[in-house]
VOPAGU-2260 file (C-alpha; in pm, 1 decimal, decimal comma):
REM VOPAGU-2260
SITE   aa  ch    i         X         Y         Z
SITE  MET   A    0   -1551,0    -171,7    1346,1
SITE  ALA   A    1   -1452,4    -302,9    1012,1
SITE  GLU   A    2   -1567,0    -687,9     979,1
SITE  SER   A    3   -1293,7    -766,7     761,4
SITE  PRO   A    4   -1029,4    -522,0     777,7
SITE  VAL   A    5    -823,9    -423,7     469,6
SITE  LEU   A    6    -461,9    -515,9     492,4
SITE  TYR   A    7    -190,1    -316,8     340,7
SITE  TYR   A    8     185,7    -453,9     315,1
SITE  ILE   A    9     442,2    -180,3     254,9
SITE  THR   A   10     785,0    -325,9     146,9
SITE  ASP   A   11    1132,7    -229,3     252,8
SITE  ARG   A   12    1382,5    -443,2     131,5
SITE  ALA   A   13    1660,5    -231,6     306,5
SITE  ALA   A   14    1537,9    -396,8     618,9
SITE  LEU   A   15    1595,0    -752,4     493,5
SITE  PRO   A   16    1923,0    -941,8     547,5
SITE  GLY   A   17    2178,2   -1012,4     274,2
SITE  ASP   A   18    2327,9    -811,1     -16,3
SITE  GLU   A   19    2113,6    -635,3    -286,1
SITE  ARG   A   20    2043,3    -949,3    -475,3
SITE  ALA   A   21    1947,7   -1154,3    -162,8
SITE  ARG   A   22    1727,2    -873,7     -49,1
SITE  ARG   A   23    1560,4    -833,0    -377,6
SITE  LEU   A   24    1479,5   -1225,2    -391,1
SITE  ARG   A   25    1352,2   -1231,8     -26,7
SITE  LEU   A   26    1130,5    -907,7     -92,0
SITE  LEU   A   27     965,2   -1099,6    -390,2
SITE  ASN   A   28     928,8   -1393,1    -179,9
SITE  LYS   A   29     752,6   -1189,1      93,4
SITE  ILE   A   30     548,8   -1024,1    -187,6
SITE  ALA   A   31     441,8   -1373,0    -284,8
SITE  GLU   A   32     354,1   -1473,9      55,3
SITE  ALA   A   33     156,0   -1156,1     110,6
SITE  ALA   A   34     -46,7   -1225,0    -196,6
SITE  ARG   A   35     -87,4   -1573,0    -130,4
SITE  CYS   A   36    -219,5   -1503,5     220,8
SITE  GLY   A   37    -478,1   -1278,3     101,4
SITE  VAL   A   38    -331,2    -916,2     190,4
SITE  ASP   A   39    -534,7    -679,1     -10,0
SITE  TYR   A   40    -290,7    -417,7    -123,8
SITE  ILE   A   41      84,3    -423,8    -151,6
SITE  GLN   A   42     294,2    -103,0    -170,1
SITE  LEU   A   43     631,8    -132,1    -360,5
SITE  ARG   A   44     792,7     144,3    -148,3
SITE  GLU   A   45    1165,6      86,3    -275,0
SITE  LYS   A   46    1232,9     492,6    -284,4
SITE  ASP   A   47    1608,3     476,1    -306,3
SITE  MET   A   48    1602,9     247,6    -611,7
SITE  PRO   A   49    1657,3     409,5    -967,1
SITE  THR   A   50    1420,9     363,4   -1240,5
SITE  ARG   A   51    1646,4     103,8   -1430,6
SITE  ASP   A   52    1613,9    -124,1   -1132,6
SITE  LEU   A   53    1287,2     -49,5    -990,3
SITE  GLU   A   54    1084,9    -108,6   -1310,1
SITE  PRO   A   55    1211,9    -460,7   -1369,2
SITE  LEU   A   56    1132,6    -534,2    -999,1
SITE  ALA   A   57     791,1    -395,8   -1048,1
SITE  ARG   A   58     748,9    -607,1   -1340,9
SITE  GLU   A   59     863,4    -918,7   -1147,0
SITE  ALA   A   60     619,9    -843,3    -869,7
SITE  VAL   A   61     319,6    -794,6   -1110,3
SITE  GLU   A   62     408,7   -1128,6   -1279,8
SITE  ILE   A   63     392,5   -1315,1    -932,1
SITE  ILE   A   64      92,0   -1162,3    -819,1
SITE  HIS   A   65     -98,5   -1213,4   -1147,9
SITE  GLN   A   66      36,5   -1594,8   -1158,6
SITE  LEU   A   67    -105,8   -1632,7    -785,3
SITE  LEU   A   68    -449,2   -1467,3    -891,4
SITE  GLU   A   69    -466,3   -1710,3   -1190,2
SITE  GLU   A   70    -413,6   -2001,2    -970,6
SITE  ASN   A   71    -670,8   -1882,2    -686,8
SITE  ARG   A   72    -948,4   -1669,7    -833,1
SITE  GLU   A   73   -1033,0   -1574,7    -469,8
SITE  LEU   A   74    -722,6   -1376,6    -406,4
SITE  LYS   A   75    -758,2    -984,9    -490,0
SITE  THR   A   76    -411,7    -851,3    -415,6
SITE  VAL   A   77    -364,2    -508,6    -554,2
SITE  LEU   A   78      -7,6    -382,1    -639,1
SITE  LEU   A   79      82,7     -12,9    -573,8
SITE  ILE   A   80     400,3     168,1    -663,5
SITE  ASN   A   81     513,5     438,1    -425,7
SITE  SER   A   82     485,5     773,6    -599,3
SITE  ARG   A   83     588,4     661,5    -965,7
SITE  THR   A   84     309,3     687,1   -1189,5
SITE  ASP   A   85     546,4     596,7   -1497,7
SITE  VAL   A   86     669,7     292,1   -1327,2
SITE  ALA   A   87     331,8     174,6   -1240,1
SITE  LEU   A   88     205,4     215,6   -1584,5
SITE  ALA   A   89     513,1      64,3   -1751,7
SITE  SER   A   90     501,7    -242,0   -1517,4
SITE  GLY   A   91     133,8    -304,1   -1548,3
SITE  ALA   A   92      55,5    -229,2   -1172,6
SITE  ASP   A   93    -275,4    -150,5   -1043,9
SITE  GLY   A   94    -208,4     206,4    -924,6
SITE  VAL   A   95       1,8     420,4    -708,1
SITE  HIS   A   96      47,0     550,4    -341,4
SITE  LEU   A   97     106,9     910,6    -321,7
SITE  ARG   A   98     296,3    1113,5     -42,4
SITE  ALA   A   99     133,1    1393,3     134,5
SITE  ASP   A  100     310,8    1647,7     -50,0
SITE  ASP   A  101     272,2    1448,6    -386,7
SITE  VAL   A  102      99,3    1534,9    -699,0
SITE  SER   A  103    -287,8    1502,1    -650,4
SITE  PRO   A  104    -499,7    1188,4    -739,0
SITE  ARG   A  105    -672,9    1378,7   -1007,2
SITE  GLU   A  106    -336,5    1476,6   -1188,9
SITE  VAL   A  107    -270,0    1100,3   -1147,9
SITE  ARG   A  108    -585,3     984,1   -1325,5
SITE  THR   A  109    -545,7    1240,7   -1600,1
SITE  ALA   A  110    -200,7    1110,6   -1686,8
SITE  TRP   A  111    -313,5     741,3   -1642,7
SITE  HIS   A  112    -600,9     773,4   -1881,7
SITE  ARG   A  113    -403,4     987,0   -2111,1
SITE  ALA   A  114    -142,1     688,6   -2113,7
SITE  CYS   A  115    -402,8     427,9   -2132,7
SITE  GLY   A  116    -551,8     549,6   -2435,2
SITE  ALA   A  117    -231,2     638,7   -2632,7
SITE  GLY   A  118    -219,2     295,5   -2790,6
SITE  THR   A  119    -280,0     -55,4   -2771,6
SITE  PHE   A  120      51,2    -152,1   -2588,7
SITE  ALA   A  121     -48,2      88,7   -2283,0
SITE  ARG   A  122    -417,6     -37,6   -2273,0
SITE  GLN   A  123    -283,7    -406,9   -2238,9
SITE  ILE   A  124     -51,1    -329,1   -1958,3
SITE  SER   A  125    -245,0    -103,8   -1735,6
SITE  PRO   A  126    -596,7     -98,8   -1627,6
SITE  ARG   A  127    -806,4     207,4   -1730,9
SITE  ASP   A  128    -864,1     343,8   -1381,1
SITE  PRO   A  129    -582,7     326,0   -1124,3
SITE  VAL   A  130    -611,0     257,9    -756,2
SITE  ILE   A  131    -451,3     563,1    -553,7
SITE  SER   A  132    -373,8     575,0    -195,2
SITE  VAL   A  133    -254,0     866,1     -25,5
SITE  SER   A  134     -37,1     935,5     286,0
SITE  CYS   A  135    -201,2    1156,3     548,8
SITE  HIS   A  136     -82,7    1298,2     885,1
SITE  SER   A  137    -404,3    1481,5    1007,3
SITE  PRO   A  138    -773,3    1442,3     959,8
SITE  GLU   A  139    -751,1    1752,2     726,5
SITE  ASP   A  140    -521,5    1553,0     492,4
SITE  ALA   A  141    -762,6    1270,9     489,6
SITE  PHE   A  142   -1071,6    1508,8     383,1
SITE  GLN   A  143    -825,5    1654,0     108,0
SITE  ALA   A  144    -742,9    1312,2     -12,6
SITE  ALA   A  145   -1140,9    1238,5     -40,8
SITE  ALA   A  146   -1202,6    1561,8    -208,4
SITE  GLY   A  147    -924,1    1462,8    -456,7
SITE  LYS   A  148   -1087,1    1128,5    -528,3
SITE  ALA   A  149    -815,9     904,4    -395,6
SITE  THR   A  150    -935,3     546,7    -352,3
SITE  PHE   A  151    -845,1     532,4      16,7
SITE  ALA   A  152    -601,8     719,9     267,5
SITE  VAL   A  153    -338,7     600,7     479,5
SITE  LEU   A  154    -304,2     784,4     827,4
SITE  GLY   A  155      13,7     783,6    1027,2
SITE  PRO   A  156     191,2     755,9    1234,3
SITE  VAL   A  157     -92,2     668,3    1466,3
SITE  PHE   A  158     121,6     551,4    1744,8
SITE  GLU   A  159     502,1     608,9    1833,5
SITE  LYS   A  160     732,9     406,4    1615,5
SITE  LYS   A  161    1031,2     220,4    1768,5
SITE  ASP   A  162    1279,7     333,0    1494,3
SITE  LYS   A  163    1151,4     720,9    1525,2
SITE  PRO   A  164    1091,7     772,3    1894,6
SITE  GLY   A  165    1082,4    1147,3    1848,3
SITE  ALA   A  166     827,1    1156,8    1590,5
SITE  SER   A  167     469,2    1274,7    1722,9
SITE  PRO   A  168     196,0    1009,2    1670,5
SITE  ALA   A  169    -118,0    1124,8    1542,2
SITE  GLY   A  170    -313,6     921,2    1786,6
SITE  ILE   A  171    -634,5     730,8    1797,8
SITE  ASP   A  172    -864,9    1050,9    1815,9
SITE  ALA   A  173    -710,2    1211,8    1512,6
SITE  LEU   A  174    -761,3     860,6    1339,5
SITE  ARG   A  175   -1130,8     861,6    1445,3
SITE  GLN   A  176   -1159,0    1221,1    1304,4
SITE  ALA   A  177    -988,7    1113,9     986,9
SITE  CYS   A  178   -1227,2     816,6     944,2
SITE  ARG   A  179   -1510,9    1052,1     906,0
SITE  ALA   A  180   -1361,0    1132,0     538,8
SITE  LYS   A  181   -1585,9     995,4     247,7
SITE  ILE   A  182   -1297,0     722,2     167,6
SITE  PRO   A  183   -1152,9     442,9     375,7
SITE  VAL   A  184    -889,1     527,6     598,7
SITE  LEU   A  185    -623,7     277,4     707,1
SITE  ALA   A  186    -408,2     316,4    1026,1
SITE  LEU   A  187     -35,2     316,3     960,2
SITE  GLY   A  188     258,7     366,2    1220,3
SITE  GLY   A  189     333,3     150,9    1511,4
SITE  VAL   A  190      56,5     -77,9    1465,7
SITE  THR   A  191      70,7    -418,6    1617,4
SITE  LEU   A  192    -137,4    -715,2    1688,8
SITE  GLU   A  193    -191,1    -573,7    2017,2
SITE  ASN   A  194    -331,4    -250,8    1930,4
SITE  ALA   A  195    -487,0    -303,9    1588,4
SITE  GLY   A  196    -829,3    -349,7    1744,0
SITE  SER   A  197    -812,8      -7,8    1874,7
SITE  CYS   A  198    -761,5     140,2    1527,1
SITE  LEU   A  199   -1061,8     -73,4    1384,8
SITE  ARG   A  200   -1286,4      54,5    1652,9
SITE  ALA   A  201   -1211,1     376,2    1596,9
SITE  GLY   A  202   -1322,2     356,1    1241,2
SITE  ALA   A  203   -1032,1     250,6    1030,3
SITE  ALA   A  204   -1118,9      51,7     746,8
SITE  GLY   A  205    -796,5    -163,5     772,7
SITE  ILE   A  206    -424,4    -178,3     874,2
SITE  ALA   A  207    -123,3     -71,5     680,2
SITE  ALA   A  208     221,0    -175,8     793,1
SITE  ILE   A  209     572,4    -243,9     718,3
SITE  ARG   A  210     722,4    -445,1     994,4
SITE  LEU   A  211     404,1    -611,1    1102,8
SITE  PHE   A  212     392,4    -804,1     791,8
SITE  GLN   A  213     753,1    -807,2     682,9
SITE  GLU   A  214     911,3    -931,2    1018,8
SITE  ASN   A  215     640,5   -1206,4    1067,5
SITE  ASP   A  216     463,1   -1497,1     934,6
SITE  ILE   A  217     204,6   -1316,2     724,0
SITE  ALA   A  218     -50,3   -1594,4     731,8
SITE  THR   A  219     -33,2   -1574,6    1120,1
SITE  VAL   A  220     -74,0   -1184,6    1095,5
SITE  VAL   A  221    -361,5   -1209,7     853,9
SITE  TYR   A  222    -526,1   -1467,9    1079,0
SITE  LYS   A  223    -536,5   -1268,7    1384,8
SITE  LEU   A  224    -630,8    -955,5    1221,4
SITE  ARG   A  225    -925,1   -1122,1    1061,7
SITE  ALA   A  226   -1023,2   -1357,1    1325,7
């Protein structure tokens, strides 16, 4: 069982109240709250956003996190952009999260290093080696992510999700098998404060979630998961 579980907040502004402008502001406030409370990774997962809107949002998120890290050197929050290597590079994010059917982590690293070596500007806005997480739905996916040199894998859904009652959960046994991969594996999907412990006992390095963080007081969630 992980002594201090890795925590991964996945954003979903569409679930926040208000018009687009209000949701955007609430999302940035939630990102700031997560970083301030010590959440390790934040994935900007606004898949419906066109590039012209996603990139400035990512830049704002990067600025917020960097400011908080400067104010408190103990914070280590990393920002990932869902599936968009180009936006991650342009915004100065730390890396990307890849779908199960996305390009390989090796392809992302190749493109990343090529861009970061292309000139002074690229080197200034992006780290030399990206953090890459990969969505997995089976133990085999996790092994493949490890073979592809992903930083870590996110397996889900582990439990049945309220908003997708017909989806087949992977279950704790599949999570346990996936955790044999040679990279950290986080549990995602239907994870609550009540069942998170079973994921960690199965070998998960941490917990990834949307609602668990976005719909609750993050400080309380972080405290209870790490207590």
